[in-house]
Residue, then its C-alpha position, 0 to 999 in steps of 0.5 A: m097112784t092116789d085119787n086124793r086132790i086138794i081144793w085150796l081155800a086161798s086168800f090174802p090174810k084177813s079176807g074171810n078165809t076163816w069164815m069160809r072154812a067155818f061155813l064149809a066145816n059146819y055144813f059138811i061135818g058140823g051136824t045140828k049142833g055145829l062145829s066149834i071154831n077151835e075144831l076147824r082142823k077136823f075139817t080143813l088142813g093148812d099148808i103150813r101145819a108144823d106137824f106135817y113138816d116135822a113128819a116130812a123131816g123125820g122129827k122136829f124140824e125148825l127151818n132157818s131159811l126160805d130155801e130150807y122151807l121150799a126144799l121140804r114143802p113138796k114132801a109136806l104137801r104130799l103128806i097133807l094131800n094124803a091125810r084125808d081120803g079123796t078131794h079135800f080142802v086146804k087153807t093157804h095164804h101163799q101166792s100161786i106162783l113159782v119160786h125158784d122154778q118150784p110151784l107153791i101150789p103144785p098142779e098135780i095135787t090140785a083139784a081146784a081153788i076157792y079164792i076169797m078176795r077183800n078190798p084192800f082198803d078194808v084189809v088194811p085196818s084188819y091186817a094192822r090189828h092182826s099183825g100188831i102194827d099201825i095203819d101205815g105199817a100195814i100199807d107198807a106190808m101190803l105194797d111189799p112184793s117180797r112180803l113173807s110171814s113166818s111162824p116161830r118154827g120158820l114156816f113161811e108164807i109167800i104173800g107179797r103185794w095185795d094186787d100180785h096175790v089176787s092176780s096170781w090166783t085169778e089169772s093162774e092158767g089151767l086152775a079151776r077156780h071160783i072167786v068170792r068177793y068178801e063184800d058180796l058174801r057179807d051182803d048176801p051170804k045165802t047167795g054167796f055160799a050157794k054159788v060156792f056149792g054150785f062151783l063144787q057141784v054139790r046140791p046142798d040140803p036146805k036144812q043143813f045149809a040154813n043151819a050152817l048159815k046160822l051157826t057161822r054168822l060173824e056175830a055167832l063166831k065172835k060170841q064163840e071166841q069171847k066164850s072159849g077163845f080161838i087157838e088161831k088168834p095171834k098173840e098181838m090181837s085182842a080178838f080175831f073176829h072183829s066187826g067184819k064191817v064192809g066200808g069201815w075204811r072210810n072212817t079209818l083211813s086218811d086221804a093220804q093213805i087211801a090215795r097211796l092204796h089207790t095209786a098202787f092197786e088201781p089196775v086190779l081195783q078197776k077189774f074187781y072193785p070198779e065202784i071203789a076205784a071210782e070213789t077212791a080216784s077222786i080222793a086220790a086226786r085231791a090228796 
C-alpha cells in the first residue's frame, strides 16, 4: 500500500491554473531566487503527461481513440501518483465525472482538490486566443457538452461545457475541495493564496510567502515568457500570459454573445457570480 495521494489543481482551461501552480511551486521549492515558468514540472505533474502514458503502455504509444485513452488512464495515473512521495499536486482540466462507469478522478488516489474558477465571459476571449479560434467559436466550444481536447499523441481532456465543468468539481460527493475564484485572487492575491494555505493546513513562512507573491505577479510571469518563452504555450498563441484582466469581456464581447453565455450558464452564474449574472441579465433582455 502507498501513502501517496493527489491534490488536484483543477480548472476549466484559461482560468488561472498555471498561476496557481507557479505560486505553489515558488513557495514550496522556489527558494529566494524562484522557479522559472519552464521548471514547473519539477513541482507539479499533469494528468496527460505523455511520458507516463508511454510507461504505462511499455513503449511509445499513440492513442487513436477515447476508449484507448480511458483504458490506459488508470495505469498512467498510478504511475503519476507514485512519481512523488507523499501527497502532491497534479494539474487537470478534466471534469470530475464518470465516463463509461470509470471515474476520471479516482477517489482512491485523491486527497483533495483546489478548483480554480473564472467567469465565462472573461474565459471566452482567453480561450479563443489559446485555441486559435474566434469568439463565436470559443463560445461554441464552451457550450459543447461533449467537448474534448487532445494532444498530438491523442491524450484526451474531457472538458465539456463550462457550467458542467464547474458543477462536476464543486458538487462532487465526498471530495475535500477548496474553490478559488480567479477574480478574487486577482483582486487580493495575498488573501486568496492565504486561504489556499489554510485549506492545505499549512502555516506559511511570511518571507517565503511574500517572495512567492512577488515572483508570480502576472506582470513578472509575462516578463519571464517574453525573455525565455514558455514550453507549455500552444503554437496558435502569440503569448501564453496575456493581460489577465478582470472584466475585459465588457469591451470584447457583443451584446448577442453576452446574451448567449448568460442564457446558457445562468443557474451556475447565479450561484457563483450573482453580480455578473445580474449585469448580464439586463444585457440579455435587450439583445
